[in-house]
Every structure is written in structure tokens, then in C-alpha cells.
C-alpha positions in Angstrom: 34.7 212.3 9.8 33.6 214.6 6.6 35.6 217.6 8.3 38.5 215.9 8.6 38.8 214.6 5.7 38.4 218.0 3.8 40.4 219.6 6.5 43.1 217.2 5.4 42.7 217.7 1.3 43.1 221.5 1.9 46.4 221.0 3.4 47.4 218.4 0.7 46.2 220.7 -1.8 47.8 223.7 -0.4 50.8 222.4 0.0 51.2 220.9 -4.2 50.4 224.3 -5.7 53.1 226.0 -3.5 56.2 226.9 -5.0 58.2 226.3 -2.0 61.9 227.1 -1.1 63.2 224.2 -2.3 66.0 225.1 -4.5 65.7 223.4 -8.0 68.2 220.5 -9.2 69.9 219.9 -11.6 70.7 216.4 -13.0 74.7 216.8 -13.7 75.7 213.1 -14.3 78.3 213.0 -16.4 78.0 209.9 -18.1 75.1 212.0 -20.3 76.6 212.0 -23.8 76.2 215.2 -26.3 72.9 217.0 -26.5 71.2 215.7 -29.0 70.3 218.3 -32.0 68.1 217.3 -34.4 68.7 218.9 -37.4 65.1 218.6 -39.2 64.0 220.9 -36.1 65.8 223.8 -38.1 63.8 224.3 -41.1 60.6 225.8 -40.5 57.7 223.7 -41.6 55.6 226.4 -43.2 57.3 229.5 -45.9 57.0 233.0 -45.3 56.5 233.5 -48.8 55.8 231.2 -51.7 57.0 231.6 -55.5 54.3 232.2 -58.4 56.6 230.6 -60.8 57.9 226.9 -60.8 61.0 226.3 -58.6 62.1 223.7 -61.4 60.8 222.7 -64.8 61.6 220.2 -67.7 60.0 220.7 -71.3 60.1 219.0 -74.7 58.4 219.9 -77.9 56.3 216.4 -79.4 56.5 215.8 -82.5 52.7 217.0 -83.3 53.2 218.5 -87.1 50.0 220.5 -86.6 49.9 221.8 -83.1 52.4 223.5 -81.2 52.1 221.2 -78.3 54.7 219.7 -75.2 55.5 217.1 -72.5 55.9 219.6 -69.3 56.7 219.1 -65.7 57.3 222.1 -63.6 57.7 222.0 -59.6 55.4 224.6 -57.2 56.2 225.7 -54.1 53.4 225.6 -51.6 52.7 226.6 -48.1 54.6 223.6 -46.4 58.4 223.7 -46.6 58.7 220.0 -48.0 56.0 219.7 -50.4 55.3 220.9 -53.9 52.6 221.0 -56.8 53.8 219.2 -59.5 51.9 220.5 -63.0 52.5 217.5 -65.9 51.7 218.1 -69.6 51.7 216.0 -72.4 50.1 217.7 -75.4 46.6 218.2 -74.0 47.0 215.9 -71.3 47.1 217.7 -67.6 47.7 216.3 -64.2 48.7 217.2 -60.9 50.5 215.4 -58.5 52.0 216.1 -54.9 55.8 215.4 -54.1 57.2 215.2 -50.5 60.5 216.0 -49.8 62.5 214.5 -46.9 63.6 216.7 -44.2 67.3 216.6 -43.9 67.6 219.6 -41.8 68.4 221.5 -45.0 66.1 223.4 -47.1 65.0 221.6 -49.7 66.3 221.6 -53.5 64.3 219.8 -56.4 64.9 219.2 -59.5 63.8 217.7 -62.5 66.3 216.1 -65.0 65.7 213.9 -68.3 64.6 210.5 -68.2 65.4 207.9 -70.2 62.6 207.7 -72.7 62.0 210.6 -75.1 58.8 212.0 -73.2 60.3 211.3 -69.6 62.1 213.1 -66.8 63.3 212.5 -63.3 62.2 214.4 -60.5 64.4 214.3 -56.9 66.6 216.1 -55.0 70.0 217.5 -54.2 70.7 216.0 -50.6 73.5 217.4 -48.1 76.3 216.4 -50.1 75.1 218.3 -53.6 74.1 214.2 -54.6 71.2 214.1 -57.0 68.6 211.6 -55.6 66.0 210.1 -57.8 62.7 210.3 -56.5 59.6 210.1 -59.2 59.4 209.3 -62.9 57.0 211.0 -65.4 56.6 209.4 -68.9 54.4 209.2 -71.7 53.5 205.3 -71.9 52.2 203.4 -74.5 48.4 204.5 -75.6 49.6 208.2 -74.9 49.1 207.9 -71.3 50.4 210.3 -68.9 51.8 208.8 -66.2 54.0 209.3 -62.6 55.6 206.4 -60.8 57.6 206.5 -57.3 61.6 205.2 -57.9 62.8 205.4 -54.4 61.7 206.4 -50.9 62.7 208.1 -48.8 62.9 208.3 -44.8 65.0 210.5 -41.9 65.4 209.4 -38.2 67.3 210.4 -35.5 69.1 208.1 -32.9 70.3 208.2 -29.9 73.3 205.6 -28.6 72.8 204.6 -24.8 76.1 205.7 -23.1 78.0 202.4 -21.7 80.2 203.7 -18.9 79.7 201.3 -16.4 
């Protein structure tokens, strides 16, 4: 009985691993829609070179009469394409945060604009239609506290519509 099972197993394994001469078939169903292209996959996840200089900067001199101090926010590239290092400073208070931009299928274009308060700015990005999208706000809160707050959240998704040809 073992001999028969062994022989049968060898035959099955041999036939599964063979390349055979069967022609490959392709599905040419006419109900398939156009191929879906994920635009986000067209942008490499890592940068070849990372700039040392800030890619965006906002800076305002404070009203301290004794010192040459500033409120400043700078964005630096990281190795990951859609991640940026945020360096914050208000007078002698310093901090860091990370900015992750959504992948819309184009290279990210971060930007910093003046905020509503004297010592504030809005960090955002330019979308594919060249519109500024607010993302985070950096500001000096009462008590001379340096704060960063998310204003909006963004997400990217790819959907596929099903064909209703029947």
C-alpha cells in the first residue's frame, strides 16, 4: 500500500511541476473596462537626493528689544518622498515635527503661508490643480508656548467601477 501511495505521489508531483506544452490562455473578455492606473504608484517612494537647505521657510522678527529673535518655521526634505521634517522656533524655544503629505500621483510641493495671528503660519501643499491646501497651523499660544495643530486631514483612494454589461 505504501509503495502504491509513494508511486502515485511521485506521479502527481512530477505532473504539477512540469511546464507542459499547454498554450497559455489570456482572458479577452470584452466586458472588462479600461485598465486602472494608480497615479500614486508613479511617484517613487524614496528620493534619490535629499536637499540640505529648507524647501519652504517662514520667518518673522519678534519684538524683543534686547535680542535678535525670530518666529520661524522651516520644512526639510527627508529620504521618504512624502515626508518632511518641520523645524520650529520662537525666540529661544525650539521644536520639531513631521509632515506627511498625501500622494496625489505628482511630486509634493509643500508651501508655508502667513497665518491669521502675528506669530503664526499655515503649512500646506499645492495640489494637482495648483490650489493651496491648508494642513497644519504653527503659532505662539498665550504664555509664549509654541504649538502646532492639524487643520485638515487628507487621504487618497483608488476606486474601480464594476461594469454592468448584462
